[in-house]
N, C-alpha and C positions, 0 to 999 in steps of 0.2 A: 300657533307655533308650538313646537314640541317643548321648548324651554318653559312655556307656560304650564305644561303638564308635568314635566320632570324638572324640578326646580333646584336640584343639587347637581352641579356640574360633574362631580365624581361619579354619580349614578349613570350618567350618559354612557359610560364605559361598559355598563352591564346590560345595555340594550342589545337584544339578539333576536334571531328568528325563532318562530314557535317550535320548530323541530329541535333547535339547540336546547331550548328550555325543557322540552319534553324528554330529551335524552338524559336529563338529570334524574328522572323518575325511574326507579328500578323495580324489578319483580319483588313482590312481597311488601312493598311500602304501603303506608297509610297516608292518604292525602285528604286534607280538609280544605274545602273550597267555599268561596262566597256563593251567594245565590239563594233566593227565597221566592218561590211560587210565580213563575220562573223569571225572576228579574235579577240583574246584576251578577250573573254567573260568568265564569271564564269560558271562553269559546275556542280560541285559536290553539292553545296548548292541548286541550283534550282532543281536538281533531287531529293534531299531529301525533299524539299518543296512540289514538286509534289506528292511524295509518301505519305506525310501527308494527302493531299487532297484526294488521291485515296482510303485512308482508311476511308473516311467519314467525316473528319474534315472540317468544314465550314471555308473557308478562301479565301478572295478576296484581291488582291493588285493592285495598279497602278504601271505599269512597264515602267520606262524610261530608255533608253539606248543611245548610241551614234548613231547607225544606226542599220542595221540588225545584228542578232546574230544567233548562231547555234541552232540546234534542242533541245539540252539539256536545253535550256532556253526558247525560244519562243514556240517550239513544245511541250515539256513536260508539261509546265505550261498551255498551251492552252487546251491540251487534258484532263488535270486534272480539268479544269474549274476554274483556279486560277486567271486569268487576268481579271480585271475589265476595265481598261483603258490602252492603249498602245500609246507611241509616241517615236521618231518622224519618224521612217522608219522601214520597215520590208520586208522580202522576203520569210518567211516560209509559206508553203502551208496550214498548219493547222490554223495558226493565220490569214492568208488571208481569209480563209473560214469563220472563226469566225467574222471577220470584216464585210464581205459581208452578212452573215446571221443575223447580229445584236446581236450576243451573247456577244460581247465585243465592247467597244468604241475605236475609233482610231483617233488620232490627227496627221494629215500629215503636217509636218513643214519643212521650210527651215532649213537645219542643222546648219547653222551659227547662227540662231536665238535662238535655244534651250538653250544654256548656259545662255544667258542674261535673258530669260524668267524664268529660274530657279533662277538666282541670284537676279532678281528683285522681286521674290515672286509671279509671275503671276500663277505659277503652284502649289502653296501650299508648305507645309513643306516636305522636304526629310527626312524620318525616318532613313533609312539605305542606305549607299553606299556599294555596293557589287562589289569588284574590283579584277580582276586577276592580279597577280604580278609575276615577276621572283625572286624578293627579297625585303626585308624590311631593311632599313638602321639602323644604330645604334641609330639614333634620331627618328625612327619610321616613316620615310618617305617611300613612295611606288615607287619602280622601276617597271613600267608597262611592259607588254609583247609585243605582236605583234600589239597592237593598243593603242591609247590614247583616241580618241573620246571625250566624255563628262566626263571622269573620274575625271579630276581635279575639275570641278565645283560641281560634286556630292560629292566628298570628302570634299570640302570647306563648302558646305551647309548642309550636313547630320548631324543628331544628333550623329550617331555612324557609324563606318566603320567595315565591315567584309571583310577580305582579303583571297582570295584563292591563295596560293603560289603554282604555277604549275611547278613541276620539269621536265615536258616534254619540257618546254620552256627554251632555252639555256641562261645561264648567260651572254653569249657574247652579248646579246641584251642590256645590261647595257651600257649607253653612247650614244645610238642612239636617245634618246628622248630629246626634247627641250620644257620644260614646262614653259609657260608664261600666266599670267592672266591679262587682262585689268581691270582697275578700272571702277567703275560706274560713269556716268555723275553726277555732273559737273566736276569731277576730272579726267576724262579720258584723257589720253595723246595719241599721235600718236604711233602706234605699230612700233618699230624701225627695221623693216625688209625692206631692200632696194635691196637685192639680194636673190635668193632662198636658198643660202647656209649660210646666216647669222644665227648665233645662239644668242638668246637673253635671255634665261631662264636657268632653272636648269635641270639636268638629272633625276630628281625624282619629284613625286607629293608630295607637302607638306602635311603632315598629323599630325604627332606627336603621341607619345606613348599612351597618355591618351584617344585619340579618338578611338583607335582600340578596338573593343569589342570581336572579335574572329578571329582566324587564322585557316584555313583549308588547309592541305597539300594534293595535288592531282597530278595526272600525266595524266589526260585526255587530249588528243590532240584536237586542234581546228578541228571542223567538217567542213572543208573547202569545197567549192563548186567546181565541175568540170567545166572546161572551154571547150566550144565546139571547134572542130577543125576549123582552119582558112580555110573556104570554099571559093568557087569561088566568091560568092557575096561579101564576106568581102574583098577579094583581090581587087576586082574592086572598091569598096568604098575607100579602102586605096589608090589605085592608083590614082583615081580622086583627092583625097585630097592632096596627095603629089605633083601632077602636079600643083594644085592650089597654094600650098605654094611656089613652085619654081617660079611660075609666079609673086607672091607677092614680092619675093626677087628681081627678075629682074626689077620690077616696082619701086623698092626703098622703098617699104612699110614695108619690113621686113629685119632684118639683116641676114647675111649669116648663122648664127647659130640659126635663128628664134628668138622667144621670149619664155618665159617659157610656157610649155605645161601642160594642164589639160585634163584628160581623164576620162570619167565616168566608170561605173561598167559593167562587163559582157563580153560575148564572142566577140560581134562586136567591142566594145570599145578596148578590148585587141588586136584584130586583126588589127584595124586601127593603134594603136600605134606601134604594131609589124612590120608593113610595113615600118617604118622608119629605121629598121635595114639594109635593102637593099638600102636605099636612099643615096644620097650624103651628107646629113646633118650630121654635127659633132658638138662636144662641146655643146651639148644640155643641157638645164636645164628643170626640171619639177617642177611645183608648183601645186600640185593636192591634192586629198583626199585619193585615193586608189592607192597602188603600186601593180600591178599584174605581171603575168609571163613575159609579154612582156618587162617589165622594166628590168628584169634580163637579157633578151636577149640584150637589149640596153647597159646595163652596161658591159656585157661580150664582146660586140663588141667595147667597149670604145667610145660609142656614147654619153653617158650621164655623165656629170660631177657631178651632184647632183640631186637627186629626193627627194623633200620634200612632205610629206603627213601626214595623221593621222593614217593610218593603212597599214600593209603589208597583202595583200589579195590574196594569191596564190591559185592555184589548189593543189590537193593532191600531184602531181608530183612536183609542184613548191615549196611546203612546204619542201619536202625532199631536193630539190636543195638549198633552202635558208639555211637550217640547215647545209648542207654539205659545204657550202661556206660562212658561216656567217661572217668570218673575212674580206672577200672581200666586200660583199654587204653592211655591216654596215658602211663602210667608204664612201659610195656613197648615204646614205639615212639619212633623218632626219624625225622623227615622232613628230608631234605637236598636241596640243589640236585642236578640230575641229573649235572652234571659232577663231583660228589663221590660220589653213590650209585653211579654207573656207571663210576667212574674205574678204568682198567686197572691203574694202579700199586697202588691199594688192593686190588683183587681179587687181584692176584698176591701182595701182602704178606700178606694175611689167609689166603690159601689157600682161596678160595671154591670150593664145590662148585656148579657151574653146571648147572641143569636147565632146558632149553628145548624148544620144540616145533617139529617139522619138518613141512612139507607132504609132502615125499618125501625119501628117502634112496637113494643108489645103492649098488651092490654093493661099491664101493670106499670107502664111508664119507663121500662128499661129501653135503652137505645143502642142500636148497632150502627156505627158510622164507618166501619172499615171492611167488613168481610161479606162477600156475596155467598149465600148458602152456608155460612158458618166457617168456611175454610179457604175460599178464594179471595186473596187480598185485592182490594180495590186501590186505595191510595195510602191510607194510614190515618191515625188518630189526629195528627197535626196538633194544632193549638187548642182544639175544642175542649179537651180535658183540663187544660190550664185554667181556662176561664169558667167552665161549667161549674166545677165544684166550689169555686170561690166567688161566684157572681152574686150580686144583689138580686137579680132575676136571671134564671137560666131557662132559655127558650130553645126548643128544637123545631125546625120546620122540615116538612117533606110533602111531596105530592102523594096523595093517598093510594095510588096504584103505580105500577111500573110495567114495562114490556107491553105497552098498548092495552093495559087493563088486565092482562093475564095474571098478574101478581098483585096481591094486597100488600101495601107497605105497613099496614097495621096487622099484627100477627098475634097468636096466643102467647108465644115465647120467642124472643129474638134468638137467632141462630148463633150470635156472638155478642157478648156484652162488652161495650166500651164505657157506657155511662149508666150507672145503676139508677133505680127509681129514687134513691135517696138524694140524688143530685139534680133531678129533672123536675122543674116547676111547671113548665107550660109546653104543650104540644100544639102545633098549628099545621093544618093541611088546608087545601082549597075547600074542604067540606066544613071547616069550622075550627074552633079553638077550645082546648080543654085546660082549665086552670086546675092544677093538681095539688096546690098548696093546702096542707092541712087535711088531706084525704087519706083514708085507709086503702089498702090494696083493692078491696071490692068496690069502693067508691070510685077509685081511679079507673077501674075497668069499665064501669058503666059510662063514665064521662068520656073516655077515649073512644069507646065503640059508638056511642050516640053522636058525639060531636065531630070526630075526626075520620072515622072509617068511611070508605066509599059505599054507596047504597048497595052495590052488587055483593058486598062482603059483610055488611052489617048484620044480617040475620044469621049468617054462618058463625060469626064471632060471638054473637049473643047466645046462640045455641051452645057453643062450646063452653062459654062462661057459666051458663045455668046448669049444664050437666056436670061440670067440674065442681060447682058449688053444692051440688046435691051429695057429694061424697063426704067422708068423715072429717076431712081437714078443711076448715072454713077460712083461715086467715088469708092465704094466697092460693086459692084453689086451682089445681092443675090436673089434667089427665096426661101424664108425662109422655106416654107413647104417642098419643094423638097430637100433642103439642109439637113434638119433634117431627112427626110425619107430615105436618103442615108444609114443611120446607121441601119435601121430596116431590118436586114438580117437573123435573127434567124427564123427558122421554127420549127415545132413540132419535127422533127427528131434531132434537135440540130445542123444541118449543117448551114453554112452561104453562102448565095448567094446574089449578088447584084440584086435589083429589076430592 
């Protein structure tokens, strides 16, 4: 019943159609929405807003989210020409094309930084927060759905709030959230999380009745992404990584149940984490940003005691699995704002083992995780930087080649730097693992080439390194023109080949 979802009788008067709520959004406004990779994002109001633009109305907005969102938001608004500026992360094909052809502006940001940029006023005024919820409390507070992301800071800083109450999201999600907001300096206190299962906040986003401008009731499900099958390359990467973790336990550098695990987004990350199901590790904790299908496997195998994140990001099959077993999974999960789930101080305090995905890695350990060929944006840095620089162990995984083997993922010099060699401890491909701790640049190069590069490219990379090392500068030897030309592989037909 709707009264179970909208628990304040006065607020029933603010229930309206999506088009009425969308009409409140005007040209030039900045809208902060819920949603994180892509879960718990608003759907009905963005579709109505896109329809206004498709009928010829001139409207441009700045769109801020938690991370990536579904096609009903990023895709529909991009195709309608509504988005002027977007931040901090995206994965939608249409918006990616718009970023790269210059039809909209994109600010790629560390996810933990976005909330304080909003709170400090660096990004200007937030006109509306547009938030998906499973329910609204008697006091007008918001119970989020499958993600938290930046929703709390958008609600806090917005002039007004539009809420989409999504009846397809189970009410059993209530209680899974832990909402906490740090104060601004000089009044900021340490965030009191000392274990991944610590709860420090409320189960709702503080809002209040007077701030709510409109409520739209919808039943549109999250447009979740498919996860690729766990292929042989992913199994090999997972196997090398698990062997490494076991060696760290034997060396006394990790406890028997490891330290809290963080894993990035996507099929490879899901497969790497899923490999732990068959491992000997038990009583695991996760302190991460996204909770994917492999986490359900670990919970079902009683391997994970608690998974803390900011969103539940399953595949279509995983979403059904979540809803069918919500009472079980909700007891092993906590969803927090991303300024808490991705907080560098907590990652450092807990000793997080960070496992993220690279597009390419150079022979000295620098990582590019965002740009194809140095200038074409793929998705964004996301939370990888939040965890990498502050991790107990920082690990990057990638398959050693791309485009059917036409491109080596191990290169002399990355075409774009997201994570410098100072922050990267371990590189893993399906070819092997390179432990870079305590190594000089030349030692890193030899390890990465020998252990991680594909056989088709190993001799080429070693030849480059040896010729560069014969020059007058020995510390980080490069032949700059040649290193940069390594990336010039496009030819007129659009295929890629190494020169």
